[in-house]
C-alpha positions in Angstrom: 95.4 45.5 56.8 92.5 44.0 59.5 91.0 40.5 58.2 87.6 40.3 58.2 85.8 37.3 60.4 83.5 35.7 57.5 80.6 34.4 59.3 78.7 31.6 58.6 75.3 33.6 57.0 72.4 32.2 56.0 69.1 34.0 54.0 67.2 33.5 57.6 69.9 35.8 59.0 69.6 38.3 56.9 65.9 38.0 56.8 66.2 38.3 60.9 68.8 41.0 60.6 67.1 43.1 57.6 63.5 42.7 59.6 65.1 44.0 62.3 66.3 47.0 60.6 62.8 47.9 59.5 61.6 47.7 62.7 64.0 50.0 64.3 63.7 52.5 61.4 60.0 52.7 62.0 60.5 53.2 65.7 63.1 56.4 64.6 60.5 57.5 62.4 62.6 56.6 59.7 60.2 54.4 57.6 58.7 57.4 55.2 59.3 58.5 51.8 63.2 59.3 51.3 64.5 58.3 54.4 66.6 55.4 53.1 68.6 57.6 51.0 69.6 59.8 53.4 70.3 56.6 56.1 72.3 55.9 52.8 74.4 59.4 52.5 74.6 59.0 56.5 76.0 55.6 56.3 78.5 56.8 53.4 77.3 53.9 50.8 75.0 53.8 47.8 71.3 54.2 48.2 70.5 51.4 45.9 72.7 49.1 47.5 70.8 50.1 50.9 67.4 49.0 49.0 68.7 46.1 47.9 70.1 45.4 51.2 66.8 46.7 53.0 64.3 44.6 50.2 65.7 41.7 50.3 66.4 41.5 47.1 70.3 41.0 47.8 71.4 38.4 50.4 74.9 38.1 50.7 77.9 38.9 52.9 78.3 42.0 51.7 74.6 43.4 52.5 75.2 41.4 55.7 77.8 43.7 57.0 75.6 46.4 55.4 72.5 45.9 57.6 74.9 45.4 60.8 76.1 48.6 60.3 72.1 49.9 59.7 71.2 48.0 63.1 74.0 49.7 64.8 73.2 53.3 63.6 69.7 53.1 63.9 70.0 51.9 67.8 72.6 55.1 68.6 69.7 57.0 66.8 67.0 55.4 69.5 69.0 56.1 72.5 69.5 59.3 72.0 65.8 59.7 71.4 
């Protein structure tokens, strides 16, 4: 089992990453109604978890890692466009 390196995260880091994800969502035209559910299915996560991470309601390590996965996915969609 691979050990994940725990990053020292704070609210500012999570907020910065959240804003970056939201901007990328706009760029790839996934900011419409229902797009978060589609993204959650593509990432294989619960849509409520993704929504809480994107709104900033939760700002823990799990949400930070989820936003990092989302950012990587959105960047791959941006390159494909």
